[in-house]
LUMFIDO-498048 format. One record per atom (N, C-alpha, C): z, x, y; residue in three letters. Coordinates in steps of 0.2 Angstrom, whole numbers, plus 5000, padded with zeros to 4 digits. Each point is the difference from the previous one (the first is absolute). Layout:
# residues N
ZXYALA/...
END
This chain:
# residues 293
478151154980UNK/499049954999UNK/499749984993UNK/499849975000UNK/499550004995UNK/499350004999UNK/499850014992UNK/499150015000UNK/499849964996UNK/499549975003UNK/499649964999UNK/499250014996UNK/500350064998UNK/499450014996UNK/500250074995UNK/499350004995UNK/500650094997UNK/499650035002UNK/499850005007UNK/499850065005UNK/500950055004UNK/499950054999UNK/500650025002UNK/500449965006UNK/500450015006UNK/500149995002UNK/499850065008UNK/499749975007UNK/499750055001UNK/500549995008UNK/500350065005UNK/500150015005UNK/501050014998UNK/500050034991UNK/500949965000UNK/500250065002UNK/500649965006UNK/500550074999UNK/500849994998UNK/500350045000UNK/500749994997UNK/500449995006UNK/500349965003UNK/500750005002UNK/500650045001UNK/500050065005UNK/500550044995UNK/500849955000UNK/500350014997UNK/500749984997UNK/500049894998UNK/499450004999UNK/499849935001UNK/499949964991UNK/499550094996UNK/499849974995UNK/500550024996UNK/500050004994UNK/500450014993UNK/499350004995UNK/500350054993UNK/499549984995UNK/500049954998UNK/499749964995UNK/499949954997UNK/500750014992UNK/500049934999UNK/500550024996UNK/500050014992UNK/500550064997UNK/499750014993UNK/499849934999UNK/500049934998UNK/499849934997UNK/499649975003UNK/499850035004UNK/499349965005UNK/499449994994UNK/499849975003UNK/499249984999UNK/499849975001UNK/498950034999UNK/499849945004UNK/499850004998UNK/499849905002UNK/499949954999UNK/499349975002UNK/499750055003UNK/499249975000UNK/500050025007UNK/499249955003UNK/499450045006UNK/500149925003UNK/500349995007UNK/500249985004UNK/499049954999UNK/499849935000UNK/499550005001UNK/499950005010UNK/499349995002UNK/499850005006UNK/499949945001UNK/500549964999UNK/500249925002UNK/500649985001UNK/500450054996UNK/500749994997UNK/500450025009UNK/500649965001UNK/500350025005UNK/500750034999UNK/499850055003UNK/501150044999UNK/500350035007UNK/500849954996UNK/500250005007UNK/500650094996UNK/499750035006UNK/500750085001UNK/500650025002UNK/500549994997UNK/500550025008UNK/500250055000UNK/500050065006UNK/500150045001UNK/500950035005UNK/500650024996UNK/500450005003UNK/500150075002UNK/500450025006UNK/499850085004UNK/500750024997UNK/500350054997UNK/500450054999UNK/500849975003UNK/499850015006UNK/500949975003UNK/500049945003UNK/499549964995UNK/500349935001UNK/500249984993UNK/499550074993UNK/500450014995UNK/500949985001UNK/499950075003UNK/501050034999UNK/500249965007UNK/499949965003UNK/500649985005UNK/499949924995UNK/499849984996UNK/500149954996UNK/500450034993UNK/499950044998UNK/500450034997UNK/500949985003UNK/500050045007UNK/500550015002UNK/500449945003UNK/499949945000UNK/500149955000UNK/500449964995UNK/499450024995UNK/500250004991UNK/500749985001UNK/500350114999UNK/500550024997UNK/500649965003UNK/499550015011UNK/500749985005UNK/500249934993UNK/499549954997UNK/500349935003UNK/500350014991UNK/499850014994UNK/500450034995UNK/501050025002UNK/499850065003UNK/500950045004UNK/500349945004UNK/499549935002UNK/500549945004UNK/500249984998UNK/499449984994UNK/500349954994UNK/500750044996UNK/499950074999UNK/500950014996UNK/500549995000UNK/499750025009UNK/500650015004UNK/500349915004UNK/499749974998UNK/500349935003UNK/500349984994UNK/499750024990UNK/500549974995UNK/500949965002UNK/500149974997UNK/500449965002UNK/500249964993UNK/500750024998UNK/500249954997UNK/500749945004UNK/499949914998UNK/500649985004UNK/500549984995UNK/500650015001UNK/500549994994UNK/500549975006UNK/500849974994UNK/500449965004UNK/500550085002UNK/500049985009UNK/500650065000UNK/500650024996UNK/500150055000UNK/500750034996UNK/500450025007UNK/500750034997UNK/500550005009UNK/499450085001UNK/500050044997UNK/499650065005UNK/499649995005UNK/499749934997UNK/499149975002UNK/500549985007UNK/500449965002UNK/500449985003UNK/500150015008UNK/500150084999UNK/500350035006UNK/499350025000UNK/499350024999UNK/499449995002UNK/499649945005UNK/500449954996UNK/499649955006UNK/500449985006UNK/500850025001UNK/500349995008UNK/499750025002UNK/499750065000UNK/499850075006UNK/499049964997UNK/499849984997UNK/499449965003UNK/500249945005UNK/500549974999UNK/500049945004UNK/500450015007UNK/500650075000UNK/500150025008UNK/499450035004UNK/499650034997UNK/499150005004UNK/499849945002UNK/499950004993UNK/499549925001UNK/500449935006UNK/500449974996UNK/500349965003UNK/500650005008UNK/500350054994UNK/500750025003UNK/500449984997UNK/500950024998UNK/500449964998UNK/500649985003UNK/500449955000UNK/500449975002UNK/500650015000UNK/500150064993UNK/500650034997UNK/499650065000UNK/500750044998UNK/500150084998UNK/499650004996UNK/499750084999UNK/499650024992UNK/500249984999UNK/500950024996UNK/500549974995UNK/499749954999UNK/500249965003UNK/500349934999UNK/499649964997UNK/499350005004UNK/499349974997UNK/500050044994UNK/500150074997UNK/499950004993UNK/500549994997UNK/500649985000UNK/500649984998UNK/499649905001UNK/499949985002UNK/499749905001UNK/499750014994UNK/499450045001UNK/499549994994UNK/499950024994UNK/500650055000UNK/500250034993UNK/500549934997UNK/500649955001UNK/500049955000UNK/499549964998UNK/499449975006UNK/499549974996UNK/499749994993UNK/499850074998UNK/499650004993UNK/500450014996UNK/501050005000UNK/500350004998UNK/499849904998UNK/500149975004UNK/499949954996UNK/499849974998UNK/499250035005UNK/499449974997UNK/499650054997UNK/499750034994UNK/499650075001UNK/499349975002UNK/499949945002UNK/499249994998UNK/499850005007UNK/500350035006UNK/499849965006UNK/499650075005UNK/500350054997UNK/499850055006UNK/499550084996UNK/499750005003UNK/499250024997UNK/499850075006UNK/500150044994UNK/499550065004UNK/499250034998UNK/499450045005UNK/499850024999UNK/500150104999UNK/499850024996UNK/500050054998UNK/499350045001UNK/500050065002UNK/499750055000UNK/500150064996UNK/499750084994UNK/500350054998UNK/501049965000UNK/500049984999UNK/500949964999UNK/500450025008UNK/499749985006UNK/500250005004UNK/499449935007UNK/500749934998UNK/500349945003UNK/499650035006UNK/499549955000UNK/499550015007UNK/499849925002UNK/500649964998UNK/499849915001UNK/500749994998UNK/500149915002UNK/500349954997UNK/500049935002UNK/500350004994UNK/499349904999UNK/500949975002UNK/500649954999UNK/500249985001UNK/500149905000UNK/500449984995UNK/500049925003UNK/500749974998UNK/500049965003UNK/500750005000UNK/500249904999UNK/500249994993UNK/500249924999UNK/500349985002UNK/500149975005UNK/500549965006UNK/500149934996UNK/500949965006UNK/499749934998UNK/499649975007UNK/499649965002UNK/499550005005UNK/500650005007UNK/500449954997UNK/500550035010UNK/500050045002UNK/500150064995UNK/499850045004UNK/499550065002UNK/499649974994UNK/499249995006UNK/499850025006UNK/500449945000UNK/499849945007UNK/500350035004UNK/500850044999UNK/500150045008UNK/499650074997UNK/499950024997UNK/499650065000UNK/499450005007UNK/499449924997UNK/499549975005UNK/500350025004UNK/500549975003UNK/499949975009UNK/500650085004UNK/500450064993UNK/500050065003UNK/500949985004UNK/500349944994UNK/500650015002UNK/500150064995UNK/499949994994UNK/500150104995UNK/499549994999UNK/500150074997UNK/499750054994UNK/500150014996UNK/499150025000UNK/500150004990UNK/500450074997UNK/499950075005UNK/500250074999UNK/500949974997UNK/500349965007UNK/500750004996UNK/500349964997UNK/499449964996UNK/500349954993UNK/500250054993UNK/500549955002UNK/500850014994UNK/499850004993UNK/499950034997UNK/500049994991UNK/500149914996UNK/500649975003UNK/500349964998UNK/499549965002UNK/499550035005UNK/499349935003UNK/499350004995UNK/500150074997UNK/499750004993UNK/499749964995UNK/499549984999UNK/499949944995UNK/499850044995UNK/500449994991UNK/499750054996UNK/499649934998UNK/499650044997UNK/499349974995UNK/500149994994UNK/499949924997UNK/500449994996UNK/499949914997UNK/499450004994UNK/499849964997UNK/500149945004UNK/499649945002UNK/500049965000UNK/500150005007UNK/500350035004UNK/500249985010UNK/499850015004UNK/500049985003UNK/499349965005UNK/500450085008UNK/499750025001UNK/500050055006UNK/499649995005UNK/500250045006UNK/499350025004UNK/500350065002UNK/499350055001UNK/500250055003UNK/499750035007UNK/500450045002UNK/499650035006UNK/499850065001UNK/499450025003UNK/499650034996UNK/500550045008UNK/500350064996UNK/500350085006UNK/499750035005UNK/499550054994UNK/499250025006UNK/499950044992UNK/499750055004UNK/499450054995UNK/499750055010UNK/500150074995UNK/500150065006UNK/499550034996UNK/499550075004UNK/499950064996UNK/500350025003UNK/500150095000UNK/500450055001UNK/499750015006UNK/500150045006UNK/499449985005UNK/500050115000UNK/499449985005UNK/499850104997UNK/499450024997UNK/499949924997UNK/499450024995UNK/499349955003UNK/499650024997UNK/499349965003UNK/499749974999UNK/499649975008UNK/499849954995UNK/499949964997UNK/499550034997UNK/499750004993UNK/500650004996UNK/500450034999UNK/500750014995UNK/500349935002UNK/500250005006UNK/500549935004UNK/499549954992UNK/499449995002UNK/499949934999UNK/499849994994UNK/499950064997UNK/500049994991UNK/500750014996UNK/500650015003UNK/500750004999UNK/500149935000UNK/499750015008UNK/500349885001UNK/499849964996UNK/499450004998UNK/499449964995UNK/500650034991UNK/500150055001UNK/500650014992UNK/500549955002UNK/500250005005UNK/500349965002UNK/500349935000UNK/499449985002UNK/500049935000UNK/499949954991UNK/499650054999UNK/499650004991UNK/500450024996UNK/500650015003UNK/500650034992UNK/500549955003UNK/500150015005UNK/500749925005UNK/499849944996UNK/499449975001UNK/499749954995UNK/500049964995UNK/499950074997UNK/500249984992UNK/500750034998UNK/500550035004UNK/500549974999UNK/500449935003UNK/499649995004UNK/500149915000UNK/500149964994UNK/499350024997UNK/499949964993UNK/500350014994UNK/500450055001UNK/500250044994UNK/500649945002UNK/500649975003UNK/500449944999UNK/499949944997UNK/499249964999UNK/499849965000UNK/500050014990UNK/499950095001UNK/499849994990UNK/500949984998UNK/500449995003UNK/500650014998UNK/500449935000UNK/499649995002UNK/500349915003UNK/500149985007UNK/500150035004UNK/500250015006UNK/499549945003UNK/500449985006UNK/499549905000UNK/500250045010UNK/499450055001UNK/500050005007UNK/499849935006UNK/500550015005UNK/499649925002UNK/499750035009UNK/500150055002UNK/499950015006UNK/499950104999UNK/499250025005UNK/500050065003UNK/500250025004UNK/500550025007UNK/499749995005UNK/500150095001UNK/499649995008UNK/499650085000UNK/500350005009UNK/500050085004UNK/499849965007UNK/500150085003UNK/499450015006UNK/499850065000UNK/499850005008UNK/500250085005UNK/499750005005UNK/499550034999UNK/500150044995UNK/499350055004UNK/499450004996UNK/499450024999UNK/499249995001UNK/499949984995UNK/500350074996UNK/499750014991UNK/500449934998UNK/500549994999UNK/500749954996UNK/499849925001UNK/499650025008UNK/499849915002UNK/499350004997UNK/499350075001UNK/499649974997UNK/500149994990UNK/500450044999UNK/500250004994UNK/500449914995UNK/500249985005UNK/500649935000UNK/499349965000UNK/499450025003UNK/499649945003UNK/499549994997UNK/500150054993UNK/499349984994UNK/500549954995UNK/500549955002UNK/499949964993UNK/500649955001UNK/500450035006UNK/500649965003UNK/499749955004UNK/500849975002UNK/499849925004UNK/500450035008UNK/499750015005UNK/500350045007UNK/500349925001UNK/500650005003UNK/500449945002UNK/500550065004UNK/500249945005UNK/500250015007UNK/500550075000UNK/500349995005UNK/500650075000UNK/500149975008UNK/500950025000UNK/500250025007UNK/500550055001UNK/499450064998UNK/500250075004UNK/499450054998UNK/499950065004UNK/499350034998UNK/499750004994UNK/500350004994UNK/499849994995UNK/499549954998UNK/499750024995UNK/499649944994UNK/500149994996UNK/500249944999UNK/500249974995UNK/499349964995UNK/500350034993UNK/499449964994UNK/500149984995UNK/499849964997UNK/500150004995UNK/500049964992UNK/499750014995UNK/500149934995UNK/500149984996UNK/499749955000UNK/500449944995UNK/499949994992UNK/500250044998UNK/499850024994UNK/499649934994UNK/500449955001UNK/499549964996UNK/499649955002UNK/499850005007UNK/499349995002UNK/499250075002UNK/500650074998UNK/499650035001UNK/499250014995UNK/499550025002UNK/499750034993UNK/499850095001UNK/500450055005UNK/499450065000UNK/500150024994UNK/499950054998UNK/499950044996UNK/500650014994UNK/500250045006UNK/500850034997UNK/500749944998UNK/499949955003UNK/500249925000UNK/499949984994UNK/499549994997UNK/499449984997UNK/500650044994UNK/499650074999UNK/500550024994UNK/500750024999UNK/500249995004UNK/500949985000UNK/500349934997UNK/499649935002UNK/499849954998UNK/499850014987UNK/499550045003UNK/499650024993UNK/500650004994UNK/500450055005UNK/500650064994UNK/500549915000UNK/500249985007UNK/500449944997UNK/500249974995UNK/499449955001UNK/499649984993UNK/499950044995UNK/499850074997UNK/500550004995UNK/500650044999UNK/500149965005UNK/501050065000UNK/500349934993UNK/499649925004UNK/500349934996UNK/500549975008UNK/500150035005UNK/500449985006UNK/499749965003UNK/499249974999UNK/499549985006UNK/500049924999UNK/500449954997UNK/500549955003UNK/500449975004UNK/500150055000UNK/500850045006UNK/499549995004UNK/499750065003UNK/499750015006UNK/499449945003UNK/499849964994UNK/499549945003UNK/500449955003UNK/500550004996UNK/500749935001UNK/500350025008UNK/500150074999UNK/500349985005UNK/500149975007UNK/500449985001UNK/499749975008UNK/500050045007UNK/500650065001UNK/500050025004UNK/499350065002UNK/499549984998UNK/499750044997UNK/499449965007UNK/499949924997UNK/499649965005UNK/500349995006UNK/500550025003UNK/500149985006UNK/500250085004UNK/499849955009UNK/499650045002UNK/500450045003UNK/500150094999UNK/500650005003UNK/500350035006UNK/500549995004UNK/500050005007UNK/500550035000UNK/500050045010UNK/500450045003UNK/500349985005UNK/500649965002UNK/500049965008UNK/500250045005UNK/499650035003UNK/499850015007UNK/500549965005UNK/499950005007UNK/500149985006UNK/499549935001UNK/500449955001UNK/499749935001UNK/499749974992UNK/499349985002UNK/499949984995UNK/499650034994UNK/499650075006UNK/499950065000UNK/500150034987UNK/499749984996UNK/500050044996UNK/499450054998UNK/500450044995UNK/499650034995UNK/500050014993UNK/499650024997UNK/499950004993UNK/500250094998UNK/500149964994UNK/500750094996UNK/499450055000UNK/500150055003UNK/499650074999UNK/500450055000UNK/499850084998UNK/499850045003UNK/500250074998UNK/499850095002UNK/499950054998UNK/499750075004UNK/500550075000UNK/500350045001UNK/500650035000UNK/500050055001UNK/500850014999UNK/500449995009UNK/500349944999UNK/500449995005UNK/500649974995UNK/
END
């Protein structure tokens, strides 16, 4: 209530539970003139209490969903096997899958990543640097990324050209929709950063290939990848790194320039040609792929 004169307000009523005493440092700044417009907002205590509860819940959720993206260790791999089995199914037993993944990170420790919350693995992301011929077979469904052998995994070496198959990203089941989206976003963000890292070491990435048959996977891939024809039920996507202008690829290119290996990248003829996968008849597929298969 605003007083527009020196006369004490009339018919003033204190609403029970809605009034507080003046703050200790509150000061009288003057009397409002009769021509002044005054806007007063009144909040009911029940609304204020509800807002406080909602803010507390939000803060609690933020704390609960705090996480760390890092390279996978041998211990972490067992949890990724469980997540894969639930989300995508395994092509081998748990032990065989664990043993195979262990050989992968021993060959190249920069390809397998996990997301942890309170030291527990809640998600993972894996990329496989493979020969183009191997990626072509995976995209046609002739071979499967889960069954890749360690001797097929390329190492990241300065000046070396590689093609990368983005095998998959997965978040542990049983979390809320909010947590799934939050953890998923952190995995994608961390994974993009992991793809930039080889550029800092002078590794030349020719093609990023990915595939998916899930709504979430397809939605993510459409935000930068080019969808290409497929002969399976899984949809194929790719990024031709040399021509791409999406932000994380641009960041990779900048890292490559700073590494001193950009001349090789710009002169590589393999980056200028259209990558193709022969299929039935005269049809062809542009290279690409994603998800655990």
